[in-house]
C-alpha positions in Angstrom: 0.0 0.0 0.0 1.0 3.6 -0.3 2.0 5.1 3.1 1.4 8.6 4.3 4.6 9.8 2.7 3.6 8.5 -0.7 6.2 5.6 -0.6 5.6 1.9 -0.6 5.1 0.7 2.9 2.6 -0.2 5.6 -0.3 2.1 6.4 0.6 5.1 8.3 4.3 4.6 8.0 6.6 7.6 7.4 10.0 7.7 5.9 12.8 10.1 5.6 13.6 11.3 2.2 15.5 8.7 0.1 14.6 5.9 2.6 12.2 3.0 2.2 10.4 1.4 5.2 8.2 -1.6 5.7 8.5 -4.7 3.4 10.3 -4.8 0.1 8.8 -3.2 -3.0 5.6 -4.9 -4.0 5.7 -6.8 -7.2 4.2 -5.2 -10.3 0.8 -6.6 -11.3 0.9 -9.3 -8.6 4.1 -10.9 -10.1 6.9 -12.0 -7.8 9.9 -9.8 -7.3 13.3 -10.5 -8.8 15.0 -13.6 -7.5 11.7 -15.6 -7.3 13.5 -18.8 -8.3 15.8 -20.9 -6.2 19.0 -19.0 -5.5 22.4 -20.4 -6.4 23.5 -20.4 -2.7 20.5 -22.3 -1.7 21.1 -24.9 -4.4 24.7 -25.3 -3.4 23.7 -25.9 0.2 21.3 -28.6 -1.0 24.0 -30.2 -3.1 26.5 -30.1 -0.2 23.9 -31.8 2.0 23.3 -34.5 -0.7 27.0 -35.2 -1.0 27.5 -35.6 2.8 24.3 -37.6 3.4 24.8 -40.0 0.5 27.4 -42.7 0.9 28.1 -43.2 -2.8 28.5 -39.4 -3.3 30.8 -39.2 -0.3 32.9 -42.0 -1.7 33.0 -40.3 -5.1 34.0 -37.0 -3.6 36.8 -38.7 -1.6 38.1 -40.5 -4.7 38.1 -37.3 -6.7 39.8 -35.3 -3.9 42.5 -38.0 -3.7 43.2 -37.8 -7.5 43.2 -34.0 -7.3 45.8 -34.1 -4.5 48.0 -36.5 -6.4 47.7 -34.3 -9.5 48.6 -31.2 -7.5 51.8 -32.5 -5.9 53.1 -35.4 -8.1 56.7 -34.5 -7.4 56.2 -34.9 -3.6 54.7 -38.3 -4.0 57.0 -39.7 -6.8 60.5 -38.4 -6.9 61.6 -40.1 -10.1 61.3 -38.6 -13.6 58.5 -40.5 -15.3 60.1 -40.2 -18.8 63.7 -41.0 -17.7 64.9 -44.3 -19.2 67.7 -44.8 -16.7 66.7 -47.9 -14.7 67.1 -51.6 -15.4 64.3 -52.8 -17.7 61.3 -54.9 -16.7 62.0 -55.0 -12.9 59.4 -56.3 -10.6 57.9 -54.3 -7.6 60.4 -53.3 -5.0 61.1 -50.6 -2.3 62.9 -48.5 -4.9 60.3 -49.1 -7.6 56.9 -49.7 -6.0 55.3 -50.9 -9.3 58.5 -52.0 -11.0 60.0 -50.6 -14.2 58.8 -50.7 -17.8 60.5 -52.5 -20.7 61.9 -49.1 -21.6 63.6 -48.6 -18.1 61.1 -46.1 -16.7 59.7 -46.0 -13.2 56.1 -47.2 -13.4 54.9 -45.7 -10.1 56.2 -42.2 -11.2 54.3 -42.6 -14.5 51.1 -43.4 -12.7 51.4 -40.5 -10.3 52.4 -37.9 -13.0 49.8 -39.3 -15.4 47.0 -38.1 -13.1 47.5 -34.4 -14.0 46.9 -34.5 -17.7 43.8 -36.7 -17.2 42.3 -34.4 -14.7 43.2 -31.4 -16.8 41.3 -32.8 -19.7 38.4 -33.9 -17.5 37.9 -30.5 -15.9 38.7 -28.6 -19.1 36.1 -30.5 -21.2 33.6 -30.5 -18.3 33.7 -26.7 -18.0 34.0 -26.0 -21.7 31.2 -28.3 -22.9 28.9 -27.3 -20.1 29.5 -23.6 -20.8 28.7 -24.0 -24.5 25.7 -26.1 -23.7 24.4 -23.4 -21.3 24.8 -20.6 -23.9 23.2 -22.6 -26.7 20.5 -24.6 -24.8 19.2 -21.9 -22.5 19.4 -19.2 -25.1 17.5 -21.3 -27.7 14.8 -22.1 -25.2 14.3 -18.6 -23.9 14.6 -16.7 -27.2 12.6 -19.2 -29.2 11.6 -18.6 -32.8 14.4 -18.6 -35.4 17.1 -18.7 -32.7 15.6 -21.9 -31.3 15.3 -23.5 -34.7 18.8 -22.7 -35.8 20.5 -23.7 -32.5 18.4 -26.8 -32.2 19.4 -27.8 -35.7 23.1 -27.6 -34.9 22.5 -29.6 -31.7 20.5 -32.3 -33.6 23.2 -32.6 -36.2 25.9 -33.3 -33.6 23.7 -35.7 -31.7 23.3 -38.0 -34.7 27.0 -38.1 -35.6 28.9 -41.1 -34.0 31.3 -39.3 -31.7 34.1 -41.8 -31.3 34.6 -42.4 -35.1 34.5 -38.6 -35.5 37.1 -38.1 -32.8 39.3 -40.8 -34.4 39.2 -38.9 -37.7 40.0 -35.6 -36.1 42.8 -36.9 -33.9 44.4 -38.8 -36.8 44.9 -35.6 -38.8 46.5 -33.8 -35.9 50.3 -33.3 -36.2 52.2 -35.4 -33.6 49.1 -36.6 -31.9 46.7 -34.8 -29.7 48.2 -33.2 -26.5 46.0 -32.2 -23.5 45.1 -28.8 -24.9 44.2 -30.1 -28.3 42.3 -33.0 -26.7 40.3 -30.5 -24.6 39.4 -28.5 -27.7 38.3 -31.5 -29.7 36.3 -33.1 -27.0 34.7 -29.8 -26.0 33.7 -29.0 -29.6 32.0 -32.4 -30.0 30.7 -33.1 -26.6 28.2 -30.3 -25.7 25.2 -31.3 -27.8 23.5 -33.8 -25.4 23.9 -31.4 -22.5 22.5 -28.5 -24.5 19.4 -30.6 -25.3 18.9 -31.3 -21.6 19.3 -27.7 -20.6 17.0 -26.5 -23.3 14.3 -28.9 -22.0 14.7 -27.5 -18.5 14.8 -23.9 -19.6 11.5 -24.5 -21.6 9.8 -25.6 -18.4 10.8 -22.3 -16.8 9.7 -19.9 -19.6 6.2 -19.3 -18.1 7.3 -18.9 -14.5 6.1 -15.8 -12.6 9.6 -14.6 -11.7 10.6 -14.5 -15.4 7.5 -12.6 -16.2 8.3 -10.1 -13.4 11.8 -9.6 -14.9 10.3 -8.9 -18.3 7.9 -6.4 -16.8 10.8 -4.6 -15.1 12.3 -4.2 -18.5 15.3 -6.5 -18.0 17.3 -7.5 -21.0 17.3 -11.1 -22.3 20.9 -11.6 -21.4 20.2 -10.5 -17.8 17.2 -12.8 -17.5 19.2 -15.8 -18.9 22.3 -15.3 -16.7 20.7 -13.9 -13.5 17.2 -15.4 -13.4 17.3 -18.7 -15.3 20.8 -20.2 -14.8 20.9 -20.0 -11.0 17.7 -22.1 -10.8 19.5 -24.9 -12.7 22.5 -25.3 -10.5 22.1 -28.9 -9.7 21.5 -29.8 -13.4 24.6 -27.8 -14.4 26.8 -29.6 -11.9 25.4 -32.9 -13.0 26.1 -32.0 -16.6 29.6 -31.0 -15.7 30.2 -34.4 -14.1 28.8 -36.2 -17.1 31.0 -34.3 -19.5 34.0 -34.8 -17.3 33.4 -38.6 -17.2 32.9 -38.6 -21.0 36.3 -36.7 -21.3 38.1 -39.3 -19.2 36.9 -42.3 -21.1 37.2 -40.8 -24.6 40.6 -39.2 -24.1 42.0 -42.4 -22.6 40.6 -44.4 -25.4 42.1 -42.1 -28.1 45.5 -42.2 -26.3 45.3 -46.0 -26.0 44.9 -46.4 -29.8 47.8 -44.1 -30.4 46.1 -40.9 -31.3 47.3 -39.0 -28.2 50.7 -37.3 -27.8 53.0 -40.2 -26.9 55.5 -37.8 -25.2 52.9 -36.8 -22.6 52.8 -39.2 -19.6 49.2 -40.0 -18.9 47.3 -43.2 -18.1 46.1 -43.6 -21.7 49.6 -43.3 -23.1 50.8 -45.8 -20.5 48.3 -48.3 -21.9 49.5 -47.5 -25.4 53.2 -48.2 -24.6 52.2 -51.2 -22.5 50.3 -52.7 -25.4 53.1 -52.0 -27.9 55.5 -53.7 -25.5 53.3 -56.7 -25.1 53.2 -56.2 -21.3 51.0 -59.2 -20.5 53.2 -61.5 -22.5 56.4 -60.3 -20.9 55.1 -60.5 -17.3 54.5 -56.8 -16.8 50.8 -57.0 -16.1 50.9 -54.0 -13.6 51.8 -51.8 -16.6 48.3 -52.3 -17.9 46.3 -53.1 -14.7 47.3 -50.1 -12.6 46.6 -47.2 -15.1 43.5 -49.1 -16.2 42.2 -49.2 -12.6 43.0 -45.5 -12.2 40.9 -44.7 -15.2 38.1 -46.8 -13.8 38.4 -45.2 -10.3 38.3 -41.7 -11.6 35.4 -42.5 -13.8 33.6 -44.0 -10.8 34.3 -40.9 -8.8 32.5 -38.7 -11.4 29.7 -41.2 -11.7 29.1 -41.6 -8.0 28.9 -37.8 -7.6 26.5 -37.6 -10.5 24.3 -40.1 -8.6 23.8 -37.6 -5.8 22.9 -34.7 -8.2 20.6 -37.0 -10.1 18.6 -37.3 -6.8 18.5 -33.5 -6.5 17.2 -33.1 -10.0 14.7 -36.0 -9.6 13.4 -35.9 -6.0 11.0 -38.7 -6.8 14.0 -41.1 -6.8 14.6 -40.6 -3.1 11.4 -42.0 -1.6 11.6 -44.9 -4.0 15.1 -45.9 -2.7 14.0 -45.4 0.9 11.0 -47.7 0.3 13.2 -50.4 -1.1 15.5 -50.2 1.9 12.5 -50.6 4.3 11.2 -53.5 2.3 14.6 -55.2 2.2 14.9 -54.9 6.0 
């Protein structure tokens, strides 16, 4: 209501010049004020609670944290140069070489430790890049509609029907000296955003008619402001789940490309370890750890992203939670 001073406030309230009293400004036309959706901070608190209350998510966060620690300080954990061919060849595990040495005379434990950094660099780089492109294209197509939606959806649909792995093989095979981490990030990002964009577009379409977006349009906000400030913060859990999915995709696809020899063989990573182990016939020469250990690391890192994604799937689909609880009760 209008107060005695002509401002917006409770009946009879007075205010000094330039000050507002009483409740916040009333929405125009009965529409909610700005920020009517779920705020980013609130979504982050919900996601933190989901991670700590879900055993699988806690395990995934612990595994990911362990790999990040190893990638941050590899020189502290492994003192040997992973590329130095200075040791006796094909040694078994010992105190000096915890996993033994390769047929080229390299310390295998040092290669595993130092190999975590490029894998995580690719995972986080592709996760952030592909999710960012998907947000720009998917949310913009849904909100703007019309010709924009048709054009952006067409590009997305074209990429969705192209088999990704054969496409990646073709692209990587034409790269000079193989694909290093930065080139791998660029290639996987350019080809891996389409599915996420389709998901985000569907979510954004469900928000187009919400009152808080109508209020923003009535206030005269620009489309870019509405997309960035009003829509995207309501999709925090879906964005993080998309990031985890893209990171998992990056780990598996980059390691596969490196294993078949399309990565940069001079860069020590788990995929290139598998490549050199296969070329050296590690299983036939009794060096099974050369294949098993980096393979298990790839599986463990992929499991970390998948387990974390499990928790954010529950946030985005609350109906899954009571179903799981009911099953637990019936099982007991």
